[in-house]
VOPAGU-2260 file (C-alpha; in pm, 1 decimal, decimal comma):
REM VOPAGU-2260
SITE   aa  ch    i         X         Y         Z
SITE  MET   A    0   10781,1   11970,9    6280,4
SITE  SER   A    1   10804,5   12204,7    6576,9
SITE  THR   A    2   10733,6   11952,7    6790,0
SITE  ALA   A    3   10970,2   11719,5    6709,0
SITE  LEU   A    4   11279,7   11975,2    6717,2
SITE  VAL   A    5   11136,3   12048,0    7084,6
SITE  ILE   A    6   11201,3   11698,7    7165,1
SITE  ASP   A    7   11497,3   11646,8    6995,2
SITE  GLU   A    8   11648,4   11936,1    7189,7
SITE  CYS   A    9   11533,3   11768,7    7494,6
SITE  ALA   A   10   11678,3   11456,8    7453,5
SITE  THR   A   11   11822,5   11383,1    7778,7
SITE  LEU   A   12   11528,7   11556,3    7975,6
SITE  CYS   A   13   11278,2   11345,0    7776,6
SITE  TYR   A   14   11485,6   11013,7    7837,7
SITE  MET   A   15   11565,6   11117,7    8204,6
SITE  ALA   A   16   11136,6   11174,3    8276,2
SITE  GLN   A   17   11040,5   10825,4    8142,3
SITE  ASP   A   18   11232,9   10655,6    8431,8
SITE  PRO   A   19   11443,5   10865,7    8654,7
SITE  SER   A   20   11600,5   10567,3    8836,3
SITE  ARG   A   21   11757,9   10428,5    8518,7
SITE  VAL   A   22   12051,6   10644,9    8330,1
SITE  GLY   A   23   12236,0   10537,9    8001,8
SITE  VAL   A   24   12643,0   10485,7    8026,3
SITE  ARG   A   25   12702,3   10834,9    7808,5
SITE  GLU   A   26   12419,0   11019,6    8022,4
SITE  LEU   A   27   12642,5   10898,4    8352,5
SITE  ARG   A   28   12993,0   10969,4    8242,9
SITE  GLN   A   29   12916,4   11304,7    8136,3
SITE  ASN   A   30   12710,7   11398,1    8427,5
SITE  LEU   A   31   12916,3   11150,2    8700,4
SITE  SER   A   32   12860,5   11377,7    9002,7
SITE  VAL   A   33   12545,6   11467,0    9013,0
SITE  TYR   A   34   12438,8   11086,2    8973,5
SITE  LEU   A   35   12678,1   11028,7    9266,8
SITE  ASP   A   36   12508,2   11254,0    9456,7
SITE  ARG   A   37   12174,4   11076,1    9410,2
SITE  VAL   A   38   12343,8   10774,2    9507,5
SITE  LYS   A   39   12503,7   10914,8    9834,0
SITE  ARG   A   40   12115,5   10988,4    9920,3
SITE  GLY   A   41   12018,4   10664,4    9909,8
SITE  GLU   A   42   11857,7   10668,8    9551,8
SITE  SER   A   43   11942,9   10344,0    9301,5
SITE  LEU   A   44   12002,4   10383,7    9018,5
SITE  THR   A   45   12049,0   10121,9    8693,9
SITE  VAL   A   46   12256,9   10163,4    8455,1
SITE  THR   A   47   12165,0   10074,5    8086,0
SITE  GLU   A   48   12363,8   10054,2    7754,8
SITE  HIS   A   49   12176,4   10033,7    7437,3
SITE  GLY   A   50   11888,2    9957,6    7657,2
SITE  GLN   A   51   12053,8    9689,0    7846,9
SITE  ILE   A   52   12068,3    9706,7    8207,3
SITE  VAL   A   53   12460,3    9719,1    8287,8
SITE  ALA   A   54   12501,5    9783,4    8633,0
SITE  VAL   A   55   12279,4    9876,3    8936,6
SITE  LEU   A   56   12449,9   10150,5    9144,9
SITE  HIS   A   57   12344,5   10173,9    9537,2
SITE  ARG   A   58   12489,1   10293,4    9848,6
SITE  ARG   A   59   12640,7   10045,0   10060,4
């Protein structure tokens, strides 16, 4: 039971650990400046909504 509690408390970090190049719309909106900094450094990010890809962010 305590393991499930830990997983629930770190849902965002656990999700990001699976594939750091993918980010959900809600997470992107809540931490936009963090993700834009990553894109500025040259990373590409895949934005998902309900598990479906809706956009790819990359530097021009």
